[in-house]
C-alpha distance (Angstrom), angle and dihedral (degrees) to the residues before:
residue distance angle dihedral
M1 . . .
K2 3.80 . .
I3 3.82 127.3 .
A4 3.79 123.7 -165.5
L5 3.80 113.8 -153.9
I6 3.80 107.2 -159.5
A7 3.80 125.1 -170.1
M8 3.79 117.3 -160.5
S9 3.78 93.1 -137.4
G10 3.78 133.3 171.4
I11 3.79 136.8 70.3
R12 3.75 126.2 -97.4
A13 3.78 143.5 164.6
E14 3.78 130.9 -162.5
N15 3.80 91.0 -138.8
P16 3.84 102.8 87.0
E17 3.80 93.7 -166.2
L18 3.80 90.9 56.6
M19 3.79 92.4 48.2
E20 3.79 89.8 50.8
L21 3.79 90.2 50.9
G22 3.79 89.2 49.8
L23 3.79 89.8 59.7
K24 3.80 93.4 49.6
L25 3.79 106.8 39.4
P26 3.81 119.7 75.5
G27 3.78 112.2 -119.9
F28 3.82 99.5 8.6
L29 3.82 110.9 128.5
E30 3.80 88.1 -0.2
R31 3.78 94.2 127.8
A32 3.80 92.6 40.3
R33 3.78 91.6 51.2
T34 3.78 90.0 50.5
L35 3.79 91.0 49.9
F36 3.78 95.6 48.3
A37 3.81 91.6 44.1
L38 3.79 91.1 60.0
P39 3.79 115.9 105.0
S40 3.80 115.7 -106.3
L41 3.79 105.8 -93.3
S42 3.81 91.0 -169.7
L43 3.80 92.1 59.4
L44 3.80 93.1 43.1
T45 3.80 87.8 52.1
L46 3.81 91.8 51.7
A47 3.78 87.7 49.9
G48 3.79 87.9 55.7
M49 3.81 89.2 56.7
T50 3.80 94.0 49.5
P51 3.84 118.4 103.6
A52 3.79 116.2 -103.2
D53 3.81 93.3 -117.4
V54 3.83 91.3 65.5
E55 3.80 118.1 89.7
I56 3.82 111.2 -131.8
E57 3.77 130.9 -165.3
Y58 3.82 121.6 -173.7
R59 3.79 115.7 -156.9
E60 3.78 138.4 171.0
Y61 3.80 115.8 -133.9
R62 3.79 91.6 -129.4
E63 3.81 91.0 59.6
F64 3.79 98.4 69.5
P65 3.82 136.7 41.7
A66 3.80 109.7 -88.5
G67 3.78 91.7 -119.8
S68 3.80 96.1 47.8
P69 3.80 110.7 58.1
P70 3.83 118.7 167.6
E71 3.79 118.4 -80.9
C72 3.80 115.6 -106.7
D73 3.78 144.7 141.3
L74 3.79 94.7 -118.7
A75 3.80 127.0 22.2
A76 3.81 116.8 -156.9
I77 3.80 111.3 -165.4
S78 3.81 127.2 -170.3
S79 3.80 121.7 -174.6
Y80 3.78 146.5 173.8
T81 3.80 117.1 -124.5
A82 3.81 94.4 -105.7
Q83 3.83 90.7 55.9
I84 3.81 97.3 39.5
E85 3.80 94.8 104.2
D86 3.81 89.6 55.6
A87 3.79 88.2 48.0
Y88 3.81 90.9 52.8
R89 3.80 91.5 50.5
L90 3.78 90.3 50.4
A91 3.79 91.0 49.2
D92 3.81 90.1 50.3
I93 3.81 90.4 53.6
Y94 3.79 91.0 52.4
R95 3.79 93.9 47.5
A96 3.82 90.8 49.1
R97 3.81 86.1 58.5
G98 3.78 90.4 51.4
T99 3.81 93.3 -107.5
K100 3.80 117.9 141.9
V101 3.81 116.3 -119.9
V102 3.80 131.2 -157.5
M103 3.81 119.8 -173.3
G104 3.78 130.9 -165.6
G105 3.78 144.2 155.7
L106 3.80 135.5 98.9
H107 3.78 97.2 -55.8
V108 3.79 93.7 47.9
S109 3.80 90.9 46.9
V110 3.81 90.5 54.7
L111 3.81 96.1 42.4
P112 3.82 106.5 26.9
H113 3.82 93.1 153.4
E114 3.80 90.8 57.1
A115 3.81 92.1 48.9
A116 3.81 92.1 45.3
A117 3.81 89.2 70.2
H118 3.81 88.1 67.0
A119 3.81 104.7 31.4
D120 3.78 138.2 59.4
A121 3.81 89.4 -140.3
V122 3.80 134.9 14.7
A123 3.80 125.1 -157.9
V124 3.80 115.3 -144.3
G125 3.79 115.9 -162.0
E126 3.79 133.6 -8.3
G127 3.79 108.9 8.0
E128 3.80 95.7 -147.9
L129 3.80 89.7 66.9
L130 3.80 93.2 50.5
W131 3.80 109.2 34.1
P132 3.84 98.3 80.1
R133 3.82 90.5 52.8
I134 3.79 91.6 47.4
L135 3.80 91.9 51.7
D136 3.80 93.9 46.4
D137 3.80 92.3 49.9
F138 3.79 92.5 46.1
R139 3.81 91.8 51.9
R140 3.81 89.4 53.3
G141 3.79 93.0 45.9
E142 3.81 90.2 -115.1
L143 3.80 102.2 112.9
Q144 3.80 110.4 167.3
S145 3.79 122.8 -138.8
R146 3.81 94.2 -125.5
Y147 3.79 135.8 24.6
A148 3.78 123.3 -167.7
A149 3.79 131.8 162.1
D150 3.77 119.5 -105.2
P151 3.83 113.6 -93.4
G152 3.79 109.9 -82.2
A153 3.81 94.2 14.0
R154 3.78 113.4 141.1
Y155 3.76 128.8 -173.6
D156 3.81 114.2 -118.8
F157 3.80 112.0 -138.3
A158 3.80 89.1 -153.9
D159 3.82 86.2 72.3
S160 3.79 94.8 49.4
P161 3.81 114.4 140.0
M162 3.78 124.1 -130.9
P163 3.81 107.9 -94.4
R164 3.81 113.2 -122.5
Y165 3.78 97.8 -112.3
D166 3.79 87.7 159.1
L167 3.81 88.9 74.0
L168 3.81 90.6 69.0
D169 3.78 124.7 96.3
S170 3.80 104.0 -119.8
E171 3.81 92.8 -143.6
K172 3.81 96.2 56.3
Y173 3.78 101.5 60.2
N174 3.79 136.7 54.2
R175 3.81 97.5 176.9
F176 3.78 129.1 48.7
P177 3.82 124.7 -157.3
V178 3.80 124.5 -128.9
Q179 3.79 121.5 176.4
T180 3.80 119.3 -143.0
S181 3.82 99.1 166.9
R182 3.78 142.0 8.2
G183 3.77 126.3 -135.8
C184 3.78 126.6 -5.6
P185 3.83 137.2 -96.7
F186 3.80 89.5 -121.1
R187 3.80 131.2 68.3
C188 3.79 111.0 -142.6
E189 3.79 112.9 -174.3
F190 3.81 95.9 -127.7
C191 3.81 99.5 40.7
A192 3.79 113.2 111.5
S193 3.78 105.5 -178.3
S194 3.80 101.2 45.1
I195 3.79 93.5 48.3
L196 3.78 98.7 40.5
L197 3.81 102.5 38.3
T198 3.77 101.0 56.6
P199 3.81 138.6 -22.1
R200 3.79 88.7 -137.2
Y201 3.80 133.0 66.3
P202 3.83 103.6 -129.9
R203 3.82 119.8 -177.5
K204 3.77 125.4 -150.0
P205 3.82 116.4 -123.6
V206 3.79 108.0 -96.2
D207 3.79 93.0 -126.7
R208 3.84 88.8 58.3
V209 3.81 90.1 51.8
V210 3.79 90.7 50.5
A211 3.81 91.7 48.4
E212 3.81 90.3 54.6
I213 3.79 92.1 49.0
R214 3.78 90.4 50.3
E215 3.81 89.6 50.6
I216 3.80 89.0 54.1
K217 3.81 89.8 48.7
R218 3.80 90.0 54.8
H219 3.81 87.4 66.5
W220 3.83 100.9 28.0
P221 3.83 112.7 31.4
E222 3.83 95.5 -160.0
P223 3.80 106.7 28.7
F224 3.79 129.4 174.0
I225 3.79 106.8 -132.2
E226 3.80 122.9 -146.7
L227 3.80 109.3 -160.1
A228 3.80 97.7 -142.2
D229 3.80 98.0 -149.6
D230 3.78 135.2 118.5
N231 3.80 92.5 -132.4
T232 3.80 114.4 5.5
L233 3.81 100.7 175.9
A234 3.81 101.0 36.6
D235 3.82 92.5 112.1
P236 3.84 104.9 58.3
H237 3.82 94.7 -163.7
Y238 3.80 92.7 53.0
A239 3.81 90.8 40.1
R240 3.81 92.1 57.8
R241 3.78 92.8 51.6
L242 3.78 90.2 46.5
V243 3.80 98.5 49.9
E244 3.80 92.3 43.1
A245 3.81 87.4 56.7
L246 3.81 92.6 45.2
A247 3.79 90.3 53.0
R248 3.81 89.2 62.9
E249 3.82 92.9 52.1
N250 3.81 98.0 62.2
V251 3.80 96.1 -135.3
R252 3.78 134.3 137.0
W253 3.78 115.3 -126.9
F254 3.79 147.9 179.8
A255 3.81 130.3 -153.5
E256 3.80 143.5 175.7
T257 3.78 116.5 -127.4
D258 3.79 144.3 145.2
L259 3.79 131.7 -98.7
S260 3.80 95.6 -96.2
V261 3.81 88.9 88.0
A262 3.81 88.1 69.5
R263 3.82 91.1 64.6
D264 3.81 91.9 64.2
D265 3.82 112.4 67.9
E266 3.81 93.3 -178.2
L267 3.79 91.7 52.8
L268 3.80 90.5 47.9
R269 3.79 89.8 52.2
L270 3.80 90.9 51.5
V271 3.81 91.8 46.5
A272 3.79 91.3 53.0
E273 3.80 93.4 46.5
S274 3.81 92.6 48.3
G275 3.80 94.5 66.4
C276 3.81 101.9 -92.8
R277 3.79 109.8 160.0
Q278 3.78 99.7 179.1
L279 3.78 143.2 2.0
L280 3.79 123.1 -154.5
V281 3.79 116.7 -146.9
G282 3.79 127.7 -177.4
F283 3.80 108.3 -131.9
E284 3.83 89.5 164.1
T285 3.82 93.7 -169.9
P286 3.82 139.0 -6.5
T287 3.82 91.8 -131.2
A288 3.80 128.9 92.1
R289 3.81 92.6 -142.8
G290 3.78 91.6 55.2
L291 3.80 94.6 47.5
N292 3.78 96.9 45.3
G293 3.80 109.2 109.4
I294 3.82 98.9 0.6
E295 3.80 92.1 115.6
A296 3.79 107.4 54.3
R297 3.81 104.2 -164.4
S298 3.79 101.3 59.5
N299 3.83 106.4 -15.9
W300 3.80 84.3 -108.6
K301 3.80 98.0 163.4
F302 3.78 92.3 51.1
R303 3.80 89.4 54.6
Q304 3.81 92.1 53.5
L305 3.81 97.9 58.2
D306 3.80 95.3 97.9
F307 3.82 88.6 53.0
Y308 3.83 96.2 52.7
R309 3.80 99.0 96.3
A310 3.80 96.3 41.1
A311 3.81 90.3 47.8
I312 3.80 92.8 53.6
E313 3.80 91.2 49.9
R314 3.81 93.1 48.1
I315 3.81 94.8 48.6
Q316 3.81 96.7 45.1
S317 3.80 94.2 41.7
H318 3.81 87.1 61.2
G319 3.81 90.0 61.7
I320 3.81 96.2 -99.4
S321 3.79 116.0 124.7
L322 3.78 115.5 -137.4
N323 3.79 129.5 -141.5
G324 3.79 107.7 -157.8
C325 3.81 116.3 -156.5
F326 3.80 125.2 -154.0
V327 3.81 130.7 -172.4
L328 3.79 120.1 -148.8
G329 3.79 125.0 -153.3
L330 3.81 98.6 41.6
D331 3.78 113.2 158.6
G332 3.79 94.3 -119.3
D333 3.79 96.2 50.5
T334 3.80 124.1 91.7
E335 3.81 131.0 -170.1
E336 3.79 92.1 -72.9
V337 3.81 91.3 74.0
F338 3.81 90.3 72.7
D339 3.81 89.2 63.0
L340 3.80 95.6 36.4
I341 3.80 96.2 57.6
P342 3.85 97.1 57.6
R343 3.80 89.3 44.3
F344 3.80 92.0 49.3
V345 3.82 92.0 48.0
E346 3.80 91.7 51.0
E347 3.80 96.5 43.7
T348 3.82 93.5 49.2
A349 3.84 94.4 42.8
L350 3.80 92.7 -131.3
F351 3.78 111.1 -169.5
D352 3.80 94.7 -144.6
V353 3.78 135.5 11.9
Q354 3.79 132.6 -165.1
V355 3.79 125.6 -167.5
T356 3.79 126.6 -169.2
L357 3.77 136.9 165.1
Q358 3.77 122.3 -105.8
T359 3.80 104.0 -95.7
P360 3.82 124.7 -162.2
F361 3.80 101.5 -143.3
P362 3.81 115.2 -167.6
G363 3.78 112.9 -97.0
T364 3.80 95.8 27.3
P365 3.82 125.2 114.7
L366 3.81 87.2 -118.7
Y367 3.81 92.0 58.8
A368 3.80 92.1 47.6
R369 3.81 92.8 48.6
L370 3.79 96.1 47.4
L371 3.79 91.1 45.1
A372 3.81 91.4 51.8
Q373 3.81 89.8 48.3
G374 3.80 92.0 50.7
R375 3.81 91.4 -119.8
L376 3.80 100.7 123.6
L377 3.80 109.4 104.2
E378 3.81 97.5 -160.4
P379 3.82 107.8 7.4
T380 3.83 95.2 -166.9
N381 3.79 101.4 33.6
W382 3.78 94.0 114.8
R383 3.80 92.7 174.2
K384 3.80 86.8 74.2
C385 3.81 91.4 59.4
S386 3.79 87.5 90.5
L387 3.84 100.4 113.1
F388 3.82 86.9 -118.0
D389 3.83 102.5 67.5
V390 3.80 130.5 75.3
N391 3.80 113.0 -126.7
F392 3.79 101.1 158.6
R393 3.79 139.4 57.4
P394 3.83 110.0 -102.9
L395 3.78 119.4 -142.1
H396 3.80 99.9 -127.2
F397 3.80 104.6 34.4
S398 3.77 140.0 16.3
P399 3.82 121.6 -88.7
Q400 3.80 88.5 -108.4
E401 3.80 91.8 52.4
L402 3.81 90.8 49.8
E403 3.81 90.5 51.5
R404 3.81 91.5 49.0
K405 3.78 94.8 46.0
F406 3.80 91.5 46.6
R407 3.80 90.4 51.4
D408 3.82 90.7 49.7
L409 3.81 90.2 48.9
V410 3.79 90.4 51.9
V411 3.80 90.0 53.9
A412 3.82 91.1 46.1
L413 3.82 92.4 52.0
Y414 3.79 102.1 35.7
G415 3.78 107.1 30.6
A416 3.79 111.5 120.5
E417 3.80 93.8 -105.4
A418 3.80 94.6 47.4
Y419 3.79 92.6 44.3
T420 3.82 92.3 51.6
R421 3.79 92.2 44.3
R422 3.83 91.2 52.7
R423 3.79 92.7 50.0
R424 3.80 92.5 47.6
R425 3.79 92.0 49.2
F426 3.79 90.3 50.6
V427 3.80 91.0 52.1
K428 3.80 91.3 46.3
V429 3.81 91.2 54.5
Y430 3.81 101.3 35.5
G431 3.78 107.5 9.2
P432 3.82 102.2 97.5
S433 3.80 92.8 65.2
F434 3.80 100.9 19.9
R435 3.79 118.4 115.0
H436 3.81 99.7 -169.5
P437 3.84 107.9 124.7
V438 3.82 92.0 -141.6
A439 3.78 90.9 54.5
E440 3.79 90.4 52.2
T441 3.80 91.6 56.9
C442 3.82 90.1 53.5
Q443 3.81 90.8 65.9
T444 3.79 92.7 68.7
């Protein structure tokens, strides 16, 4: 029996002008390209749960012609929302051949009835809980149309299998994902993964994390590790144990986290000494009106605004470069935000910056609210769930104005002159004591 695990990888946007800009401007979409070029950790994890007598092939969608997917007995397809239509077409090709198809991922979990029109089986929820049942039923020729975990069932990270990193072509990747946690303690209105994956914030035992890193090192002696979490350092007690262990592994790594890490100087010191090259933090906006209400549990992000500038200085002064992320089109923001963001980036000497458009992903509170308000332009046009397309009616400008202003902001932040000026300012402020290899190249 042969299983093809297919990741719908790659980045795209419906707006052709924005995609063209992305190819021309240094830095624009850089982080997004890196993210979407990562191998699918979820599929590699399922491969690690698959019996040894099953032949497995891991493939990225971008690697083969759309009409010529690899032959197999069972195709398992995982997709982001923006690529789901391509995933459905691929599934239809397989089924026309007579090949069984199972589909999973966030989008499928939210809209299983939609996916069921293209798949023999859909997996709703955490795949680790469902994959053994799917395989057993497929072997017996009794594949069910839908698989969902029992109510209240939760996956225990202590039982996590070793992902099959050996399935990857060593020449195709320069970063390798390792998951240390799932979900996030906060509940931001627009966030798809943290809300839809799990209501909890489970952490993986540190020894399991280390074992996975050592498995990667068996195949790539000096890997760059991407900690594939929504908020890696949110729990300071777990974070200390984690970074102390990472320091002994001699790896370079990247993670997404929140600003609370900047309130703990000892933790920042340990993070820097453990090989961290960059942290990504979602600032969302530098305005109080824009932040107010984004985080639903305690309005946490709104309460951090006064700490933004001090947090950036503390993190970067410890030798950790910071990628600051901003979301455009928030209800509380007006036109001034398009001038405030470049000014904020320059004044704080951020090393990297990422801008995206507010995106109503299906299943999120944002999608439900905008739908109820009649503000979604095309409620089922999933191709516009790209983070770079406008698919809703903003409060303070038209959709066309938001697109134009976003495009102008992209040029202002990522044009060659602006990009060079940002790097030089970073080096001027932090360069003398900064150990980041990218920062060193900016001094020449």
